[in-house]
C-alpha positions in Angstrom: -32.3 -23.9 6.1 -30.5 -23.7 9.4 -29.3 -27.2 8.8 -28.0 -26.2 5.4 -26.1 -23.3 6.8 -24.6 -25.5 9.5 -23.6 -28.1 6.9 -22.0 -25.4 4.8 -20.1 -24.2 7.8 -18.8 -27.6 8.7 -17.8 -28.3 5.2 -16.0 -25.0 5.0 -14.1 -25.7 8.2 -13.0 -29.1 6.7 -11.9 -27.5 3.5 -9.9 -24.9 5.3 -8.4 -27.5 7.6 -7.3 -29.7 4.7 -5.9 -26.8 2.7 -4.0 -25.3 5.6 -2.6 -28.6 6.8 -1.3 -29.6 3.3 0.0 -26.2 2.0 1.1 -24.1 4.9 4.4 -25.9 5.0 5.1 -24.9 1.4 4.3 -21.3 2.3 6.7 -21.2 5.2 9.3 -22.8 3.0 9.3 -19.9 0.6 10.7 -17.3 3.0 12.7 -18.3 6.0 16.1 -19.7 6.8 16.7 -23.4 7.6 14.5 -24.6 10.5 13.4 -21.1 11.6 10.1 -21.2 9.9 8.8 -23.7 12.6 8.6 -21.1 15.3 7.0 -18.5 13.0 4.2 -20.8 12.0 3.8 -22.0 15.5 3.3 -18.5 16.8 0.9 -17.6 14.0 -1.2 -20.7 14.0 -1.3 -21.7 17.7 -4.4 -19.7 18.1 -6.4 -21.7 15.7 -5.4 -25.3 14.9 -3.4 -27.7 17.2 -3.3 -30.3 14.5 -1.3 -28.0 12.2 1.0 -27.2 15.1 1.5 -30.9 15.7 2.4 -31.3 12.0 5.2 -28.8 12.3 6.5 -30.0 15.5 7.5 -33.2 13.7 9.2 -31.5 10.8 12.1 -29.2 10.4 12.5 -28.7 6.6 15.7 -27.4 5.1 14.9 -24.1 3.4 16.8 -22.6 0.5 17.0 -18.9 -0.3 13.8 -17.6 -1.9 13.5 -16.6 -5.5 10.2 -14.7 -5.9 8.2 -14.8 -9.0 4.9 -13.4 -10.1 3.0 -10.2 -9.3 3.4 -10.6 -5.5 7.2 -9.9 -5.8 6.8 -6.4 -7.3 6.8 -4.9 -3.9 9.3 -2.1 -3.3 10.9 -2.0 -6.7 10.3 1.6 -7.6 13.6 3.0 -6.2 16.2 2.6 -3.5 13.9 3.8 -0.7 13.3 2.3 2.6 12.5 -1.4 2.5 11.7 -4.2 4.9 15.0 -5.8 5.0 15.7 -5.0 8.6 18.5 -2.6 7.7 16.4 0.4 6.9 16.2 0.1 3.1 17.5 -1.2 -0.2 21.1 -1.3 -1.3 21.4 2.2 -2.8 23.8 1.2 -5.6 21.3 -1.0 -7.5 18.0 0.9 -7.1 16.3 -1.8 -5.1 17.5 -4.5 -7.5 18.8 -6.8 -4.9 22.2 -8.4 -4.3 24.3 -8.2 -7.4 26.6 -11.0 -6.3 23.8 -13.6 -6.5 22.1 -12.4 -9.6 19.5 -10.2 -8.0 20.0 -7.3 -10.5 19.5 -9.6 -13.5 16.5 -11.1 -11.8 14.9 -7.7 -11.2 15.4 -6.6 -14.8 13.9 -9.8 -16.1 10.9 -9.6 -13.8 10.2 -5.9 -13.6 12.0 -4.5 -16.6 14.9 -2.0 -16.8 15.1 1.1 -14.7 13.6 4.0 -16.6 15.4 7.4 -16.0 13.7 10.7 -15.5 13.8 12.0 -19.1 12.3 8.8 -20.5 9.6 8.7 -17.7 8.5 12.2 -18.6 8.3 11.3 -22.3 6.3 8.2 -21.6 3.8 10.2 -19.5 3.5 13.0 -22.1 2.7 10.5 -24.8 -0.4 9.5 -22.9 -1.2 13.0 -21.6 -0.6 11.7 -18.0 0.7 13.6 -15.1 2.8 11.7 -12.6 2.3 12.2 -8.8 5.0 14.2 -7.0 6.5 11.1 -5.2 6.9 9.2 -8.5 8.5 12.2 -10.1 11.0 12.5 -7.2 11.8 8.8 -7.5 12.3 9.1 -11.2 14.8 12.0 -10.6 16.8 10.2 -8.0 17.0 6.6 -9.0 14.5 6.0 -11.8 11.4 3.8 -11.9 11.1 0.2 -13.0 9.5 -0.3 -16.4 6.7 -2.5 -15.1 5.7 -0.1 -12.3 5.6 2.8 -14.7 3.6 0.9 -17.3 1.1 -0.3 -14.8 0.6 3.2 -13.4 0.2 4.8 -16.9 -2.3 2.1 -17.8 -4.4 2.3 -14.6 -4.4 6.1 -14.3 -6.1 6.2 -17.7 -8.9 3.8 -16.6 -12.5 4.9 -16.5 -13.9 6.7 -13.4 -13.5 6.0 -10.5 -10.4 3.8 -10.8 -8.5 6.3 -12.9 -9.3 9.2 -10.6 -8.4 7.2 -7.5 -5.1 6.0 -9.1 -4.1 9.7 -9.6 -5.2 11.0 -6.3 -5.2 8.2 -3.7 -1.7 6.9 -3.0 -2.9 4.1 -0.7 -4.9 2.5 -3.4 -2.4 3.3 -6.1 0.5 1.6 -4.3 -1.5 -1.5 -3.6 -2.7 -1.8 -7.2 0.8 -1.4 -8.5 2.0 -4.2 -6.2 -1.1 -6.4 -6.9 -3.4 -5.6 -9.8 -6.0 -8.1 -8.3 -6.3 -6.0 -5.1 -9.6 -4.5 -6.0 -10.9 -7.9 -7.1 -10.0 -9.3 -3.6 -11.7 -6.4 -1.9 -14.8 -6.7 -4.0 -14.9 -10.5 -3.4 -14.7 -10.0 0.3 -17.4 -7.3 0.3 -19.8 -9.3 -1.9 -19.4 -12.6 0.0 -19.7 -10.9 3.4 -22.7 -8.8 2.4 -24.6 -11.8 0.9 -23.9 -14.0 3.9 -24.9 -11.2 6.3 -28.1 -10.5 4.3 -29.0 -14.2 4.3 -28.4 -14.5 8.0 -30.4 -11.3 8.8 -33.4 -12.5 6.7 -33.4 -15.8 8.5 -33.0 -14.2 11.9 -35.6 -11.4 11.6 -38.1 -13.2 9.4 -41.2 -11.2 8.8 -39.8 -8.3 10.8 -36.9 -7.8 8.4 -38.3 -4.7 6.6 -39.6 -3.3 9.9 -36.0 -3.5 11.2 -34.3 -2.7 7.9 -32.4 0.3 9.4 -30.6 -2.1 11.8 -29.6 -4.3 8.9 -28.4 -1.4 6.9 -26.3 -0.1 9.8 -24.7 -3.5 10.2 -24.1 -3.8 6.5 -22.3 -0.5 6.2 -20.1 -1.2 9.1 -19.3 -4.6 7.7 -18.2 -3.1 4.4 -15.8 -0.8 6.2 -14.4 -3.8 8.2 -14.0 -5.8 4.9 -12.0 -3.1 3.3 -9.7 -2.8 6.3 -9.3 -6.6 6.6 -8.0 -6.9 3.0 -6.2 -3.6 2.7 -4.1 -3.8 5.8 -2.5 -7.1 4.8 -2.1 -6.3 1.1 1.4 -5.8 -0.3 2.2 -2.3 -1.6 4.9 -0.4 -3.4 6.8 2.1 -1.4 7.9 5.0 -3.4 10.7 7.3 -2.4 13.0 7.4 0.6 11.5 7.7 4.0 12.9 10.3 6.4 13.8 9.0 9.8 13.0 11.1 12.8 15.2 11.1 15.9 12.1 11.1 18.2 10.8 7.9 19.7 7.6 8.0 17.7 9.6 8.6 14.5 11.8 5.5 15.2 8.7 3.5 16.0 7.0 4.5 12.7 10.2 3.6 10.8 10.3 0.2 12.5 6.6 -0.4 11.6 7.2 0.7 8.1 10.0 -1.8 7.7 7.7 -4.7 8.6 6.2 -6.9 5.9 2.6 -6.2 5.0 1.6 -9.7 6.1 3.4 -12.6 7.8 3.8 -14.5 4.5 4.7 -11.6 2.3 7.2 -12.7 -0.4 10.8 -11.8 -0.1 12.8 -10.6 -3.1 16.5 -9.7 -3.7 17.2 -6.5 -1.8 14.1 -6.7 0.3 14.3 -9.4 3.1 12.4 -9.8 6.3 13.8 -11.4 9.4 12.0 -14.0 11.5 11.5 -11.4 14.2 9.9 -9.0 11.8 7.4 -11.6 10.6 6.4 -12.4 14.2 6.2 -8.7 15.0 3.9 -8.3 11.9 1.4 -10.8 13.3 1.1 -8.9 16.6 1.2 -5.4 15.0 -1.5 -6.3 12.5 -3.4 -7.9 15.3 -3.3 -4.5 17.1 -4.5 -2.7 14.0 -7.3 -5.2 13.4 -8.3 -4.9 17.0 -8.4 -1.2 16.8 -10.6 -1.3 13.7 -12.9 -3.9 15.3 -13.3 -1.9 18.5 -14.0 1.4 16.6 -16.4 -0.2 14.1 -18.1 -2.0 17.0 -18.7 1.2 18.8 -20.2 2.9 15.8 -22.3 -0.1 14.5 -23.6 -1.2 17.9 -24.1 2.4 19.0 -26.3 3.1 16.0 -28.2 -0.1 16.5 -28.8 0.6 20.2 -30.0 4.1 19.5 -32.5 2.8 17.0 -33.7 0.1 19.4 -34.1 2.5 22.2 -36.0 5.0 20.1 -38.4 2.4 18.8 -39.1 1.0 22.3 -39.8 4.5 23.6 -42.7 4.6 21.1 -43.9 1.1 21.3 -42.8 -1.6 23.8 -43.3 -5.3 23.5 -42.8 -8.3 25.7 -40.8 -10.0 23.0 -38.2 -7.2 23.0 -34.7 -8.5 23.6 -32.3 -6.7 25.9 -30.3 -3.9 24.3 -26.7 -5.3 23.9 -24.0 -3.6 26.0 -22.1 -1.1 23.8 -18.6 -1.4 25.3 -18.9 -5.1 25.7 -19.9 -5.6 22.1 -17.2 -3.3 20.8 -14.6 -5.1 22.9 -15.7 -8.5 21.5 -15.4 -7.2 18.0 -11.9 -5.9 18.7 -10.8 -9.1 20.3 -12.3 -11.2 17.6 -10.6 -9.3 14.8 -7.3 -9.2 16.6 -7.1 -12.9 17.3 -9.4 -14.9 15.0 -9.6 -12.6 11.9 -6.0 -11.7 12.0 -4.9 -15.4 12.1 -7.3 -16.5 9.3 -6.5 -13.6 6.9 -2.8 -14.0 7.4 -3.2 -17.7 6.3 -5.5 -16.7 3.4 -2.9 -14.2 2.1 -0.2 -16.9 2.2 -2.5 -19.4 0.4 -3.4 -16.9 -2.3 0.3 -16.0 -2.8 1.2 -19.7 -3.1 -1.6 -20.2 -5.8 -0.7 -17.0 -7.7 2.9 -18.0 -7.9 2.0 -21.5 -9.4 2.6 -22.3 -13.0 -1.1 -23.2 -13.5 -2.3 -19.8 -12.2 0.2 -17.9 -14.4 -1.0 -19.8 -17.5 -4.7 -19.6 -16.5 -5.3 -16.5 -14.3 -8.9 -17.4 -13.6 -7.6 -20.3 -11.5 -6.2 -17.8 -8.9 -9.4 -15.8 -9.0 -11.6 -18.9 -8.4 -9.4 -19.9 -5.5 -9.7 -16.4 -4.0 -13.5 -16.7 -4.2 -13.6 -20.2 -2.8 -11.2 -19.7 0.1 -12.7 -16.4 1.2 -16.2 -17.8 1.0 -15.2 -20.7 3.2 -13.4 -18.4 5.6 -16.5 -16.1 5.9 -18.8 -19.0 6.8 -16.3 -20.3 9.4 -15.7 -16.9 10.8 -19.4 -16.1 11.1 -20.0 -19.3 13.0 -17.1 -18.7 15.3 -18.2 -15.2 16.1 -21.6 -16.4 17.1 -20.0 -18.9 19.5 -17.7 -16.3 21.0 -20.6 -13.9 21.4 -22.6 -16.5 23.3 -19.7 -17.4 25.5 -19.0 -13.8 26.3 -22.6 -13.1 27.2 -23.0 -10.4 24.6 -25.7 -12.4 22.7 
């Protein structure tokens, strides 16, 4: 069985290497100005694959201006609020519709529908007996709401519990679902794959002692689910509703600068919402900091619970086969460093690959193609990430 897992791991690494080497150039070519994408990709990928880096050192493709299509380009289309264009927001005269002089307004209306004004928004909501959140009402009063965004919200808020309830009361989930309706599928895929792989590994490692040490497995599993949600959620595109106030304090300016960053390095541009090269590079390090913070915090909680259980059991019954209790701070630091460097790099690439597939004609005609790709690439990533973490843990002396 160990040989099977090792074989799967090696195969997954090969799959990821081939996919990344052959498609990452296409992803970079969707966003950046001529030649500049080289340095962004070099910064992001230098941690993980020198062959990919060598590939880009030989090529400087000429990149044309992006025209986004598909659900990933819905981001920030609700109103003229703050955007990620490096200038603090959308052009206020076209409600986030982009640059009129190059057809951005016509493109937005074709992709997202016309802007629905306040009176019509209220009528649409009353027809379905729905109540719009305060921020969406304010956006409707000031600049209106794109037809597609309004329709999506009205459809999803009427869904069965718990989705309908969360859409009405949890803005973090709502904004991500409005930008990418497959968001929950991606979160669920990540949780299921990670939980199954973790369970398989725990059963193999603990053997006949699995049920006797079930509480350790349960603690690891719960912490893993929290990490999975954070890994997917922090890089997911989301709709920003309303205009953000800018504070004159240093912290307020910092928050505004962070809010203007793309959700991930390869997030799609669209008319009226552009990201500079510096913003994309900053996103990699900013998300790395967030990933590292989550990893360190979850490592403290998860390893702390495991250590308490191990210590309590050994105070009752000691055995010569007992392994040393892992260091709490060292384990948490390893988790934080691993998520900040390895997980951040891998999930940034996965987001770019998923966006590329979702924008393809095949996936638009046959949606299950994109879903199958998500399952496959996240499964391969999970196997590779698990093997890499074990190696890092051994090198650091934690395991």
